[in-house]
C-alpha positions, -999 to +999 in steps of 0.1 A: -173-080+019-179-118+004-153-141+006-131-114+034-107-136+053-105-107+081-110-119+116-140-097+131-116-092+159-098-070+141-122-041+145-115-043+181-080-042+183-078-017+156-109+000+182-089+001+207-058+019+190-082+045+176-100+055+209-071+065+227-068+100+239-054+130+213-057+100+186-088+116+167-069+145+164-039+126+148-058+111+122-080+140+112-042+158+107-030+126+090-064+126+069-063+163+057-027+160+049-037+135+023-046+163-002-009+174-003+000+143-022-010+149-053+012+177-059+040+157-047+035+131-077+052+149-104+085+153-081+083+113-074+076+106-108+109+126-119+129+104-091+117+074-105+123+085-139+160+093-129+172+071-108+149+038-117+152+022-082+139-014-090+106-017-072+082-044-058+045-031-063+020-053-041-015-034-043-051-048-033-071-047-066-103-039-047-090-010-023-113+019-023-089+040-006-064+037-025-076+022-062-060-003-085-056+025-109-033+041-087-008+014-091-005+011-129+010+046-134+044+032-116+052+008-148+052+038-166+079+052-149+101+023-138+120-004-161+124-032-134+092-032-114+077-062-100+044-056-104+011-078-082-025-072-077-043-096-055-077-097-048-080-078-019-091-048-006-073-019+019-063-046+046-039-067+021-013-072+048-041-086+071-056-108+045-024-118+027+003-110+049+023-145+048+018-142+009+034-107+003+058-116+032+072-139+010+070-122-023+089-092-006+116-120+007+120-132-026+123-100-043+148-087-019+169-120-027+168-115-067+176-082-063+207-082-036+223-115-048 
C-alpha cells in the first residue's frame, strides 16, 4: 500500500493475538456471522429514521472490507450526521488514531454543550 503509515511491528502484535489457542474458531464464527448483518439493515435504517440520533461517521475511503459505499447511506437516514472519509483503508485507527480521537472529542463536545 503506497504511503501506508502502519508500522510493520503491527503485524507481529496482531499475529500474537490471532495465534492464541481457540482464537481461529472464534474468528471464523465472527466471520461467518457477518452474513447475517445484511438482513438487519432495514431494522437499523428504521431505527435511525425514527429516532434521528446525532451521528459521527469516520470511515476509510480505501477500506476493501467495509467499502466507502457502505458509509454513504447513513446520510440518507440521518439528518444530523457529521461525515468524514479519510484517505486510509481498513486500519483507519492505526493510521489516523489521533485525528479520529480529536474528531470524536470535538463532536461529543458540540452535542453535549
